[in-house]
C-alpha positions as CSV (number, residue, x, y, z in Angstrom):
1,M,-19.6,5.8,-20.0
2,Q,-16.3,7.7,-20.1
3,G,-14.6,10.6,-18.5
4,W,-14.0,11.5,-14.9
5,I,-15.8,13.2,-12.0
6,K,-14.6,15.4,-9.2
7,L,-15.1,14.1,-5.7
8,H,-14.3,16.5,-3.0
9,R,-12.6,15.0,0.1
10,R,-15.2,16.9,2.2
11,I,-17.6,14.1,1.2
12,K,-16.2,12.2,4.2
13,E,-17.9,14.7,6.5
14,N,-21.3,13.9,5.1
15,W,-23.7,12.0,7.4
16,I,-24.1,9.3,4.7
17,Y,-20.4,8.6,4.6
18,K,-20.1,8.7,8.4
19,E,-22.7,5.9,8.8
20,K,-21.1,3.1,10.7
21,R,-21.0,0.1,8.4
22,V,-18.8,-2.6,6.9
23,F,-17.1,-1.0,3.9
24,S,-17.2,-2.8,0.5
25,K,-13.9,-3.2,-1.3
26,F,-15.0,-0.3,-3.6
27,E,-15.7,2.0,-0.7
28,A,-12.3,1.1,0.9
29,W,-10.5,1.8,-2.4
30,I,-12.2,5.2,-2.8
31,D,-11.4,5.9,0.9
32,L,-7.7,5.2,0.1
33,I,-7.8,7.5,-2.9
34,M,-9.4,10.3,-0.8
35,R,-6.7,9.9,1.8
36,A,-3.9,10.6,-0.7
37,N,-2.3,14.0,-0.6
38,H,-3.1,16.2,-3.6
39,K,0.2,18.0,-3.3
40,D,3.6,17.5,-1.6
41,T,3.4,18.2,2.1
42,K,5.2,17.7,5.4
43,V,3.7,15.9,8.4
44,L,4.9,15.6,12.0
45,L,4.9,12.0,13.1
46,G,6.0,11.8,16.7
47,N,9.1,14.0,16.7
48,E,10.0,13.4,13.1
49,L,9.1,15.7,10.2
50,I,8.3,13.6,7.2
51,E,7.9,14.8,3.6
52,L,5.1,13.2,1.8
53,K,4.8,13.4,-2.0
54,R,1.6,13.9,-3.9
55,G,-0.4,10.7,-3.8
56,H,1.1,9.5,-0.6
57,F,-0.3,9.3,2.9
58,I,0.4,7.8,6.3
59,T,-2.0,5.6,8.2
60,S,-2.1,2.3,10.1
61,I,-3.7,-1.0,9.6
62,R,-5.5,-0.5,12.9
63,T,-7.0,2.8,11.7
64,L,-8.2,1.2,8.4
65,C,-9.6,-1.7,10.4
66,N,-11.6,0.6,12.6
67,E,-12.9,2.9,9.9
68,W,-13.8,0.1,7.4
69,N,-15.0,-2.2,10.2
70,W,-12.7,-5.0,8.8
71,S,-10.3,-7.4,10.5
72,N,-6.5,-7.0,10.3
73,S,-6.1,-9.8,7.9
74,K,-8.9,-8.5,5.6
75,V,-7.2,-5.1,5.4
76,I,-3.7,-6.6,4.8
77,N,-5.0,-9.0,2.1
78,F,-6.9,-6.1,0.4
79,L,-3.8,-3.9,0.3
80,K,-1.8,-6.8,-1.1
81,L,-4.5,-7.4,-3.7
82,L,-4.5,-3.7,-4.8
83,E,-0.7,-3.8,-4.9
84,K,-0.7,-7.0,-7.0
85,D,-3.1,-5.3,-9.5
86,E,-0.8,-2.2,-9.5
87,M,-3.5,0.0,-8.1
88,I,-1.4,1.1,-5.1
89,T,2.0,0.6,-3.6
90,Y,2.5,0.5,0.2
91,K,5.3,0.2,2.7
92,S,4.9,-1.1,6.2
93,D,7.4,-0.4,9.0
């Protein structure tokens, strides 16, 4: 099997995706990919306007915990694992 598929971000609005569940690592990784901006953009965070490049996004560990139904440590360890495997980079403030 080779090639790629298009997956529209609107899939997150589907009832199947919205089902409350514990995400698998695969689902969490796909969720991160779908969160990434497809073009450079600006977002307002508090009173600060932040420029985000293509592929970047802003979220919190708490948001990921709630949406994936994971603990803080599981989210952090997963992000570290993806970063170690060079699948993502992330910054925490």
